Structure formats: structure tokens, C-alpha cells
C-alpha positions in Angstrom: 7.3 5.7 -80.6 7.8 5.0 -76.9 10.3 2.2 -76.2 8.2 0.5 -73.5 4.8 0.5 -75.1 2.8 -2.1 -77.0 4.2 -5.3 -78.3 2.5 -7.2 -81.1 0.9 -10.3 -79.5 0.0 -13.2 -81.8 2.2 -11.8 -84.6 1.2 -14.4 -87.1 -2.5 -14.3 -86.2 -4.9 -11.9 -87.8 -6.1 -9.1 -85.5 -9.8 -8.1 -85.0 -9.9 -5.9 -88.1 -8.2 -8.4 -90.3 -10.6 -11.1 -89.1 -13.6 -8.8 -89.9 -12.1 -8.2 -93.4 -11.9 -12.0 -94.0 -15.6 -12.2 -93.3 -17.6 -13.5 -96.2 -19.8 -10.4 -96.4 -17.1 -7.7 -96.0 -16.8 -7.0 -99.7 -20.6 -6.5 -99.9 -20.5 -4.1 -96.9 -18.0 -1.9 -98.7 -20.8 -0.9 -101.1 -23.8 -1.3 -98.8 -23.3 -0.8 -95.0 -26.7 -2.4 -94.4 -25.8 -5.7 -96.1 -27.2 -8.4 -95.7 -30.2 -6.1 -96.3 -30.7 -4.5 -99.7 -30.7 -0.9 -98.4 -31.5 1.3 -95.5 -35.2 1.2 -96.0 -35.2 -2.6 -95.8 -33.0 -2.5 -92.7 -35.4 0.0 -91.0 -38.3 -2.3 -91.8 -36.4 -5.3 -90.3 -35.5 -3.3 -87.2 -39.1 -2.3 -86.8 -40.4 -5.8 -87.1 -37.8 -7.2 -84.6 -38.5 -4.5 -82.1 -42.3 -4.6 -82.2 -43.4 -8.1 -83.3 -42.9 -11.6 -82.1 -41.7 -14.3 -84.6 -45.3 -15.5 -85.4 -46.4 -11.9 -86.1 -43.4 -11.3 -88.4 -44.2 -14.5 -90.3 -47.8 -13.4 -90.8 -46.6 -10.0 -91.9 -44.2 -11.5 -94.5 -47.1 -13.5 -96.0 -49.3 -10.5 -96.7 -50.1 -9.9 -100.3 -49.2 -6.2 -99.7 -45.6 -7.3 -99.5 -45.1 -7.0 -103.3 -41.4 -5.9 -103.3 -39.3 -9.0 -102.5 -37.2 -8.6 -99.4 -33.7 -9.9 -98.8 -35.1 -12.1 -96.0 -38.0 -14.5 -96.6 -38.7 -15.7 -93.0 -38.1 -14.8 -89.4 -35.1 -17.1 -89.0 -33.3 -15.4 -91.9 -34.3 -12.0 -90.6 -32.9 -12.6 -87.2 -29.7 -14.1 -88.7 -29.3 -10.9 -90.7 -29.9 -8.7 -87.6 -27.5 -10.7 -85.5 -24.7 -10.1 -88.1 -25.0 -6.3 -87.7 -22.8 -4.3 -85.2 -24.8 -3.3 -82.2 -24.0 -0.2 -80.1 -24.2 -0.5 -76.3 -27.7 0.1 -75.0 -28.8 3.1 -73.0 -29.7 2.3 -69.4 -32.0 4.3 -67.0 -31.9 4.4 -63.3 -34.1 6.6 -61.0 -32.1 8.7 -58.5 -33.6 9.2 -55.1 -32.1 11.6 -52.6 -33.2 11.8 -48.9 -34.5 15.1 -47.9 -34.9 16.5 -51.4 -38.3 16.2 -53.1 -38.7 16.8 -56.8 -41.8 17.5 -58.9 -40.7 15.0 -61.5 -38.6 11.9 -61.0 -34.9 12.3 -61.7 -33.4 9.7 -63.9 -29.8 8.9 -64.7 -29.5 7.9 -68.3 -26.2 6.2 -69.1 -24.3 3.6 -71.0 -21.9 1.1 -69.5 -18.5 2.7 -70.1 -16.7 -0.7 -70.6 -19.3 -1.8 -73.2 -18.8 1.6 -75.0 -15.0 1.2 -75.0 -15.3 -2.4 -76.3 -17.6 -1.2 -79.1 -15.3 1.6 -80.1 -12.2 -0.5 -80.2 -13.9 -3.3 -82.1 -15.4 -1.0 -84.7 -13.3 -0.8 -87.9 -14.5 2.8 -88.6 -12.3 4.1 -85.8 -9.2 1.8 -86.6 -7.1 4.5 -88.3 -8.1 7.3 -85.9 -6.6 6.0 -82.6 -3.2 6.6 -81.2 -1.6 4.0 -78.9 1.9 5.4 -78.4 3.1 8.6 -76.7 5.3 10.6 -79.0 7.3 13.9 -79.1 7.2 16.4 -81.9 10.3 18.7 -82.0 10.5 21.7 -84.3 14.0 23.3 -84.2 14.5 22.1 -80.6 11.2 23.2 -79.3 8.4 20.8 -78.3 5.2 21.1 -80.3 2.0 19.8 -78.7 -1.1 18.7 -80.5 -3.0 15.6 -79.4 -2.9 14.3 -75.9 -0.4 11.6 -76.8 2.1 14.2 -77.7 2.2 15.7 -74.2 4.8 15.0 -71.5 2.2 13.5 -69.2 1.4 10.7 -71.7 5.1 9.7 -71.8 5.4 9.9 -68.0 2.4 7.6 -67.5 3.8 5.2 -70.1 7.1 5.1 -68.3 5.4 3.9 -65.2 3.6 1.0 -66.9 5.2 -2.5 -67.2 7.1 -3.1 -70.5 4.8 -4.2 -73.2 1.6 -2.5 -71.9 0.2 0.5 -73.7 -1.6 3.5 -72.4 -5.1 4.1 -73.9 -6.6 7.4 -73.0 -10.4 7.4 -72.9 -12.2 10.7 -72.5 -15.5 10.3 -70.6 -17.9 13.3 -70.5 -21.2 14.0 -69.0 -23.6 16.9 -69.1 -27.4 17.4 -69.2 -27.6 16.6 -72.9 -27.6 13.0 -74.3 -24.1 11.6 -74.4 -23.2 8.9 -76.9 
């Protein structure tokens, strides 16, 4: 590991992932990623209700005799509590683009996500915890440098050398093209 990169801050305090694992529902989420909901179908129903109805309409829906299968949530307050407990990905945003002197048949829209929100989401998501590299490194095979991931290249070490002691380089690859980017 690079001698100048990353110190452990708050050594005796749990990190974000450890705090998430201490959560009361973490054990249940290991078996059902949609917990507090019973399954994906119930989560989809809850998402539909939250996106399309107000609280009064949801309450009326839950009182219908048609609702024979008991749900994990019995009222709107419990439903919204369950929804608030789920991880939420950054929302897509849309902005029309106007250019002077250039007319288009159809409006041109820039569809995007806030990069800082996306980075925050990725770094707070335990799914990615074991798939991130934070330290530049070198791989030598019989005296020859071997390159694989970006953190193994010379440029990563050179950038880390320029940073103050205790800070860590975190490469983020941003891409864009005419297809949806997530």
C-alpha cells in the first residue's frame, strides 16, 4: 500500500457498513432484500401506491375487501416508514437544452443524475464495499511491472504522492453517451 494514503479516522468507532450491519433489520435483509416487505411483489405494490396515490387514497385501498392477502403494512404510516427504510438511488433529472441559431424538430433534453449524489450512493451501498480500491499499488513479476486495474498504474501513485499525507485518491469514472447512463 502507498505510504501516504488513507488513515483510519475514528478507529474505535464503527464505519458506515458496520453501522448498517448493526441495524435491527440487517439479519432479515440477508434473506429478503425487500424487508420490511414480505417479498418483491409486495414492495412493487407499495411503490405503486406511494407513487400514484395520496395517503387518504392508500388508506381507502387498504380497506378494500379485495385485499384478502394480508400485507406487511396495515396503514399508510407503516407503509411510508417501510419505504423510508429502503436505500434510494439518486433521481434522474431532465433539462431542456436550447441553442441559439439552431432549430430542432423535437426538443433536446439533457437527462442526467447529480454526480455527487451518485458517488455518495455508491460509497454508502454495502453491495460495493468489497469491490473498491483506495490505495495505489505495484505488482512486480520477476522485476517487471504488471498492470491491471487503474490503481496499479504509475499515474495513480504519482497523484497520491502529490496529495497531503492521510488523504486518499478515489478514482471515479464518469461516462456519457446517447444511451441511458446509470
